[in-house]
N, C-alpha and C positions, 0 to 999 in steps of 0.2 A: 311361343308367345312373342310378340314384337316388343322392342324396348320401349318402356314408358318414360315420358318426360314430365308428366304432371303429378300432382298430389305427392310431394316429396316429404311431407311432414308426417309424424306419427304421434300417437298418444301412448304413454307407457303406464302400466300398472305394476308397481314393484312390491314384491313381498320377499323379505329375507328371513329365513328360518335359521336360528343358531341356538342350540341348547335350550335355555330357559325362556326364550322370548321370540317374538316375531316383529320384524321391521317392515312397515308398510308405507307405500306412497301411492295415493290414488289420484287419477286425473280429475280436474274440475273444469267442466265445460270445454273439454278438448275439442278444438275445431280443426277442420281439414287444413293442412298446411301449417299447423301450430301445435305446440305441446305445452300443456298446462298441468302442474302438479299441485296436490295438496301438501300441507306440512307433514313432515315425517314424524313418526312416533319412535322415541328412543326407549328400548327395553333392556333388560339385564343382558350383559355380554355382547352388546352390539353398539355400534356408533351410527348415529343418524346420518343418512346420506345427504350430501350437499348437491342440490339439484338446480341446474340452470336450464335455459330454454332447450338446448340440444345436448345435454350431457348430465351425467350423474356420477357421484362417487360414494363409496361405502367401504366398510372394513369387515372382513369375515375371518374366522379361524379356519385352518385346514379342515375340509369336510363340510363346512358350512355351505348353505345354498341360498341363492337369490332367484326369485321367479319374476319374470317380466311378461306383460301382455301387450301386444301390439295390435292396433286396429288399422286396417288399410281401406282405401276407397275403392269405388267401382273399377273393375278391370285391372286391379292390382293384387298381387299375392306377395306377402311380406317374407323377409328372410332375416334370421339371426345368425351371427357367427361369434365364436368365442376362441380366445387364446389364453393360455395360462390356467385353463379349467376345462370342464367337460359339460356337454348337454346330457342331463340324466333323465329328462322326460320332456315331451312336447305334445301339445294337443291343439285342437281347433274348436270353435263354437259349433253348435248344431248345424249340420249341413256342410261342414268344411272338413278337409282332411290335411294331414301333415306328413312330410317325410323328414327324418332326422338322422344324424350321425353323432359321433362324439364331439365334432367341432362345429356343427351347424344344424339349424332347424328351419325348414322351408314350407310355407303354405302352398298347397296344391290347388286351392280353390280361391278364386278372386273374391274380394270384398268380404272376407271372413277374418275374424280375429285369430291370432296365433299366440299361444301361451307356451313358454319354455322355462324349465328350471335348470340353473347352472350351478355346478359344484366347484368350490375352490380346491385346487390341487396341491400347490407347493408354497410353503411359507417363504416370503421374500420375493416372490414373483407375482406381479400384478395379474389379475384376471381381467381381461378386456373384452367387453361384450359390445358388438355393434349391430345396429338394426338398419334394415333397408326397406323403404316403402314398397319396393318391388324387387323380386329376386334377380331381375335382369339389370338393376341399377348398378352403376359403378361406384357411386359415392354414398357413404353411410349418412343417415340422418341424425341418429343419436349414438353416443358412445358412453358406456358405463365403465369406469375404471375402479376396480375393486382391489383394495389393499389386502393382501393375504398374510396373516400372522400365524405363528405356531400355536398349537393347542396348549393350554396351560398357562398362557400369558396373562390371563385375567387376574388382577390383584398382585402381579409380580412386577417389581421395579423395571422400567425400561429406560435405558440411557437415551435412546433415540427419541422418545416421546417427552421425557422430563426436561425441565429447564433449571440449570444451576449456573449462576453467573455472578461475577463482580459487577456491581451497578453503581450508578450515580446516586449520591446521597439525596438528591432532589427528585429522583425518578427510580423508585425501588421495585419496579415491575421486573420479574425474572425474564431473562433474554436467552435466545439460542446461543449467543456467544458473549464473552465479557465485553462490557462497554469500553470503548477506546479510552485509554489513559486512566480509567477508574482504579486500576491496581497501583497507581502512583499516589501516595498519600502524603500530604504535607506534615511537617514535624508537629506532633501533638494532636493531629486530627485522627479521624476514624475511617476505616474502610468498611464496605458493606457487601455481603453476599446475600443474594435473594434466590429462593428455590421454590419450584412447584413440581411435585413428584407424581408421575403417572405410570400406568401399566402399559402393556403392549397394545391395548385397545384404546389408548388415549383417555382412559378414565383415571381420575385422581385416586391415589392410594388411600387406604383407610386411615382414619385418625389414630388408630392403634399402632401404626407402623413406627418402629423405633428409629429415630434419627440422631446420630452423634456427630459432632464436629469437634476437632481437636487441633492444637498447634503441633504440627509434625516437626518443625524446626524453626529456629529464630526466637528472639526475645520479644514475644508478643503475648497478649492476653485476648481471650475471646468470650463473648457473652451475648445475651439477648437484649440488653439495653444499649442505647446509642453511645454510651461512653464507658465501656468496661474498664475496670481497674485491676481486676484479678481473675484468675481462672484459666486453665490450659485446656479444658474440655467443657462442652456444654451440650445439653439435650435439647434438640429442636422440636418444633411442633410439626406434625404431619397433617395435611399434605403440603402446606406452604408456610414459610416463615422467613425472618430476616436474621442474619448473624452479623455481629459487629466485631471488628478486629482493631486493636490499637497496640502501640508500643508499650512494653512493660515499663515500670517505674525506673528500672535500671538502665533502660535504653533511651530515656528522654534526651533530646538534642543530638542523638547519635543516628547515623544512617543505619537502617535495619532492614533485612529481608526475611520475611516469614512465609512459611508454607502451611496452608490449612488443609487438612484431610476431612472429607465428609463421608460418613458411613450410613447406609440404609439397610435395615434388617441384618446387620452384622457384616455387611460387605462394603469395602471401600468403593465409592462410585465416582469420586471427583477429588482433585487437588487444585488449590488455588494459591497463587503466589502474589504477595503484596510487597511493594518496595516503599518503605517509609523513609522520607527524606529527613536529613538531620538539620541542625542549625547551620546558618551561613558560616562557612569557614574561609572562603576565598572569593575575591572578585577578579574575574578574568576578562581581559580585553585582547581582541585579536584583529588582524587585518587593518592596522593603523594606516590611514591615508594622509594626504597633504592638502591642507585647506588653502583657500585663496585669500590674500590680504584684502582688507576693505570689504569683506563679505561675511554673511551668515552661512556657515558651513555645517551641513547636516550629513548624517550617515558616513562619518569619517572612520568609524570602527564599530565592531560588534562587542557587546558586553553581556556577561552573565554573572549571576551570583551562584556559587556552588557550595555544597556541603563537603565534608571531609572525604566522602566516597566519590566525589566528582559529579554528583547529580545536580543538574541545573534546576534552580528553584525559581518559580514565577512569583510575581507580586511582592518582590523585595524592593523597598524604597532606597534609592541610591542618590547621593549628592555629589556633583562634580565641582571642582574648584581649581583655580590657579594656585600652585604651591607657594610661590613668592608674590606677595602683594604688589611689589614694584613691577612685576611682569604684566600687570593689568594694562599697561600701555601698548602691549602687543596683542594679548588675548583678553578681551573685556569680560567674557563670561564663558562658562562651560555648560553644555546642554545635554539632555538625554531624551530620546523618544519615549512614547508610552507613558507620558505624564510622570516621568521620574521613577517609574517602577520597571523591574525586569519583566519581560513580556511573556504572556501566556499564549501558547499555540492556539490558533483559531478553532481547532477541532478538540481542544481540551474540554473536559466537563467537570462535574462536581462543584460547580459554582466557585471555582478558584481554590477549593480546599485541598485538592490533590491533583494539580495539573502538571502536565509536562511543560517544559519551558523551552523557548527558542530565543536566540540572541536578540536583545534590543539594540538600538544604534545610539551612538553618541556623536556630538559635534562641538564646535566652538565658534565664537564670534571674533573675527580678526579685525583689528584696526588697520589703518592704512600704512602703519609703520613697517610691518612685516618682520619675520624672524621666527625663532623657535623657542618655546618656553615649556617648563615642566608643569603637568597637571596630574590630578589623581581623583579617584572616586572613593566614597566611604559609605558605610552603613552602621548604625548602632549595633553593638555586640550584646546588648541586653543587660550588661552589668556596669553601665556608666561609661564605657569606652567605645572605641570604633574599630571596625575592620576596614583596612585600606587596600585598594588595588596597588599594583606596582606603579611606580612613577612613570608617566607617559610623556612623550614629547609632542606637543601640539604645534604643528608647523603652519605658518602663514606665509605662503610663497607667492611671488608675482607671476604674471603671465609670461609665456616664452619670449625671450629677447634673442636667443640664438638656438639653433638646432643642428645636430650632426646625425649621420646615419652610417651604419656599417653592416656587412653580412657576417654571419657566424663562421664562414669559411671563405678562403680565397678561391677555391676551385671545387666544382661539383661534378658528379657523374649523372647522366640522364636518370631521371626517376627519384633523385635525392629530394629531400625537403630542405629548402634554404630558408633561413630566418633573418629577416631584415629588422634591425633595431634602430628606432629613431629616438634620440635623447634630446630633450629640450630643457633649457635653463633660463632663469629669470635674469634681470639686470644686475643682480648681486652675485651671479654665478651659482645660485642654489637651484636644485631641480625644480621644475615648474609644478604648479598645483594640479590637483586631480580634476578640476573643473574645466581646464583649458581643452578646447576641441581642436582637431586638426585643421578644420576650416569652417567656412560659413557658406551655406548653399546660395547660389546665384551671385554672391558677392566675392567670396574668396574660395573658389573651388580648388580642391587639392588636385595635384597631377603627379601620379607615380606610375612609371612605365619602364619595363625592362624586357628585352627580347628573350623568348623561350622560357618565360616565367609565368605560371598560372597561379593566381592567388587562391589559397584554400578558402579564405573568407575575405572578400574584397573590402578594402578600407573605405570608410565614408567620411564626409565632412563632420558628422556628429560624433565620431569616435573621439574618446578622451585619452589623455595620458594617465598612466598609473605610476605613481611615484616617479614622475618625470620621464617615463618611458612608454613607447608604443611599439609593439612587435607585430610584424606581418609575416606570415608563412606562405611560401610559394612551392609549387611542384616544378621541378626543373625539367625542361624539355630535352629533346634528343639531338638537337643540332649543336655540334661542338664549335668552340671558338671563344674569343675574348669579347666581352660586352661591357656596356656602361648602363647602369640603371639611373634614370633621371628622377629626381625627387624635388617637388616644389610645393611649399606650404605658404602661399602668398599672404595669408592672414598674418604671418609672423615675420615677413620679410621687411627689414628696416635698414636704412643707411646708417643710422646711429650706431648700430652694433655690427655693421658690415655683413648682414645676413641676407642671402639670396638663394636661389635654387642650387641644388647639389647634384653631383654625379657620383655613383659608387661603382667601382670596377668589380667584375667577377668573371670567372672562366667556367666553361663546360668542357670536360674532356672525357674521352672513353677510358674505362678502366684498363690499365696496361697489363698485358700478359707476355710482353716481349722478354726474350732471354738475352742477357748481356754476355760479352766475350769472356768475362771473368767466370760466369756460371758455366760456360762451355768448357773452359780449361780445367776447372775443378772436376767436372764430370769425366773428362778424358783421363786425368790423373787417377781418379778413383777406379775407372775401368781397367787401366793398365795394372794397377796394384792387385786387383781382383784376379786378372788373368795370370799374373806372376805366381800368385798363391796356388792357383789350380795346377800350373805346370810343375811347381815344386812338389805338390802332393802326388802328382802322377809319376814323377821321377822316383820318389821314395817307394811307391808301390811296385815299380818295375824292378828296382834293385833287390827287393825282398824275394822276388821270384828266382 
């Protein structure tokens, strides 16, 4: 038979037999080149197949069967193949004939339907059935993927099919995995576990299934109401329910970690861990920068509010202030991003009740005076007092008036990493502010060049100083010699402070392996001493004889 190129679509009639029921899918007005299915019927012990234009899925237990009927057009003889299962029977409509084996069933007569029954073989291995409009075709038209499960799974808890997860308090639908950050619970708030229990056939468990949840460790309570106050164990409802977990009375305001165990029909099936944040214990500020005088400076440092265990807490209102009122002539006000509250991570959930926190930023407004003054942040402690951050130094520095540069070593060998450090100071001799850039495009272009040096990251005009310093790393080349690096930052060159372009000396030398005269003499003396010892030993041996 010659290879056919037309009529590539088929119609399928599916019948799955499994114990107590039959699963059927019938074609509705199946047309040549198209496949149409009726809705499936779900019966005991089976899962209705999901059917699309050219594919179907179903679930069977080991030994279960599924029967498919394929219609072909004129001058075509259809073919079924199967992996992960076997062909147990095959037939054709009146006037047609079929040849089959364990792995295939082929129509021998053109334009006749072919019906084949396939049996699931191995639990955990999908049975894949493919149909071809003609046995000579290379490409399958339809593919059925049948999930095969072990016998006896009906009505028995399946971890793979069930959903048990920590969830958002505003979205209590059970998930395949814990919702991000939902296990982090704010001080005094409640964590939530949602579950839907199913068997290996993806059917929900019976309402008579016994579900226990208990506090395995930690000072927490668990219950079925949204604000439990007592109880270390609770009986849940099958197949679906919500469990609520809170700090115990003795753990109020304390950072607490609690583990919850869940049992189904007497067997532990899941453990969930909650981190309950405590009350604010400390305000931490890191990476303090240098502000520019006469400017509004933002993002000068990172700030978090933490409990005694070090957990960063979001949504805490913080207030920044100058410590000494007289210093208002230098720093007029202290600011904080995120509307004065510690920041909630963008991917946090639970409507802010149990979020993870990331650092917010702080800043200060500098007058034209310049200088450095103490500031600090505070938050109420809930008992009429305040919790304060450490005293910080808010710097208001000027732009660069002078700059210097130096390498970290005087001499390098080929392949070394050389670090060039540029240090800039304002007119008062203080390190420059963090807003100052190396240059300005088109107007004050930077010029830094040195022979046999390749910048790891080339400096740009937009690069800024950090605490008065800019570092540039170079890969040292292979040509030895003495060199001068030229450095020019025309934006900051002034006659007032005698600042102009610089040169920085450096050397490239090969690693020395030469031996000195002193080393040679030492080696000769050591060799002579060794020979003398050997001669003396030989003489003693000869005298004994």
